C-alpha atoms as one frame of an Amber mdcrd trajectory, in Angstrom:
protein
  53.283 122.329 139.060  56.563 120.550 138.586  56.962 122.181 135.189  56.917
 125.639 136.655  59.543 124.722 139.186  61.805 123.217 136.521  61.670 126.317
 134.362  62.391 128.551 137.279  65.363 126.463 138.328  67.024 126.534 134.898
  66.411 130.231 134.547  67.764 131.118 137.944  70.732 128.675 137.861  72.157
 129.746 134.496  72.248 133.409 135.405  73.752 134.886 132.229  73.629 133.639
 128.643  76.636 131.793 127.159  77.593 134.606 124.751  78.219 136.919 127.688
  80.693 134.448 129.184  82.368 134.078 125.790  82.868 137.813 125.361  84.047
 138.226 128.940  86.626 135.418 128.524  87.958 136.931 125.295  88.245 140.379
 126.871  90.169 139.057 129.889  92.452 136.967 127.654  93.137 139.883 125.323
  93.965 142.178 128.245  96.364 139.567 129.664  98.171 139.256 126.351  98.413
 143.034 126.107 100.012 143.246 129.558 102.473 140.464 128.779 103.592 142.180
 125.593 103.978 145.533 127.354 105.984 144.350 130.339 107.594 141.203 128.995
 106.825 137.578 129.748 109.321 137.518 132.659 107.294 140.189 134.403 108.552
 143.386 135.982 110.537 144.494 132.912 111.048 148.267 132.659 110.260 150.456
 129.675 113.938 151.067 128.827 114.511 147.364 128.399 111.394 147.214 126.285
 112.681 150.031 124.096 116.027 148.252 123.601 114.197 145.104 122.690 112.143
 147.032 120.192 115.268 148.481 118.554 117.000 145.104 118.330 113.847 143.515
 117.011 113.535 146.157 114.295 117.212 145.780 113.295 116.802 141.982 113.199
 113.700 142.409 111.098 115.658 144.521 108.615 118.453 141.961 108.501 116.057
 139.073 108.055 114.104 140.882 105.335 117.211 140.939 103.139 117.927 137.475
 101.703 121.181 135.950 102.837 122.821 133.391 100.598 125.583 131.451 102.322
 125.873 128.686  99.771 128.068 130.781  97.494 130.817 130.858 100.111 130.204
 127.251 101.094 130.528 126.118  97.484 133.837 127.922  97.037 135.205 126.200
 100.133 134.145 122.756  98.903 135.261 123.164  95.293 136.666 120.050  93.660
 138.853 120.223  90.604 138.088 117.669  87.934 140.834 116.586  85.558 140.118
 117.116  81.858 138.647 114.094  80.087 140.908 111.843  78.119 139.663 112.191
  74.564 140.532 109.475  72.108 142.175 110.513  68.898 139.516 110.610  66.155
 139.944 107.800  63.675 140.357 108.459  59.999 137.900 107.041  57.480 140.177
 104.209  56.457 140.620 103.143  60.089 136.876 103.427  60.722 136.010 101.219
  57.734 138.589  98.617  58.751 137.236  98.552  62.314 133.692  98.146  60.931
 134.889  95.196  58.839 136.584  93.746  61.916 133.357  94.036  63.909 131.421
  92.400  61.077 133.932  89.545  60.952 133.563  89.047  64.709 129.789  88.796
  64.382 130.151  86.374  61.470 132.385  84.211  63.595 129.657  83.932  66.239
 126.780  81.498  65.774 123.610  81.055  67.809 122.590  77.727  69.276 119.343
  77.014  71.124 119.478  74.672  74.098 116.014  73.113  74.098 116.450  71.010
  77.242 118.928  69.019  79.307 118.420  65.582  80.807 120.305  63.232  83.090
 119.102  60.228  81.043 120.385  59.854  77.487 117.181  58.093  76.406 115.033
  61.145  77.250 117.403  63.420  75.306 117.228  61.078  72.274 113.411  61.007
  72.463 113.242  64.825  72.352 115.835  64.912  69.554 113.617  62.609  67.459
 110.527  64.801  68.035 112.365  67.969  67.041 113.928  66.318  63.993 110.394
  65.467  62.804 109.608  69.202  63.209 112.334  69.868  60.575 114.988  71.243
  62.950 118.723  70.550  62.972 119.110  68.857  66.369 122.015  67.172  68.121
 122.623  65.830  71.625 125.739  66.910  73.484 126.933  65.319  76.718 128.708
  67.273  79.433 130.005  66.146  82.814 130.395  68.196  85.934 130.516  67.648
  89.692 126.799  66.747  89.725 127.084  64.070  87.067 126.574  63.751  83.320
 124.005  65.907  81.559 122.719  65.375  78.028 121.845  68.667  76.320 119.509
  68.860  73.340 120.878  71.596  71.066 119.156  73.114  68.018 121.236  74.930
  65.441 123.687  76.504  64.720 122.075  79.641  63.269 124.090  82.322  61.517
 121.384  85.008  61.813 118.706  85.924  64.304 115.706  85.539  61.995 116.324
  81.794  61.491 116.881  81.454  65.211 113.541  83.203  65.893 111.713  80.738
  63.610 113.283  77.821  65.444 112.248  79.355  68.784 108.635  79.519  67.556
 108.713  75.833  66.674 110.163  75.007  70.095 107.459  77.124  71.757 104.840
  75.056  69.922 106.405  72.015  71.600 106.134  73.836  74.971 109.876  74.343
  75.306 111.578  77.547  76.422 115.081  77.361  74.922 118.215  79.105  76.095
 120.118  81.136  73.511 123.837  80.333  73.431 126.526  82.156  71.427 129.449
  80.111  70.287 132.324  80.737  67.926 131.838  79.324  64.456 133.956  76.322
  63.497
């Protein structure tokens, strides 16, 4: 008996199906939008004002449909004049060959030296020098003083070309050393 009462209650309380409420809400909303567009959102607007609005809106639409490029005028206002580049006088062949020889002489005057390590104690620097000498490298120890004290640098070289320097770097890498490459003028 309670089942019958439950069914009757739901049937009588709902009244109309949900789709009817949906359609009714859409119709009322659509009609409201139609009225607002006809008489303006402020309400009480007359038809003459609406006609003027329509004319201005159509003229604005025509103006906005045509592309408007303001950057052409803006660029002319912000134009900057650039001075012509200073071009060097082209060198003749004799000058070019002499400058190439001068550059080659400068590179010949430079030698490469590898700094294997630096120590505060001279004994440690001499120990590393002995190990690297046994590895068939030209090694010397150079002392330098600064505000922090005296440092003893273990230097390998000098090397006149990069290929010999690369071989020496491989040997130092086998001894777990990461040397610094120094360029110095040749004596």
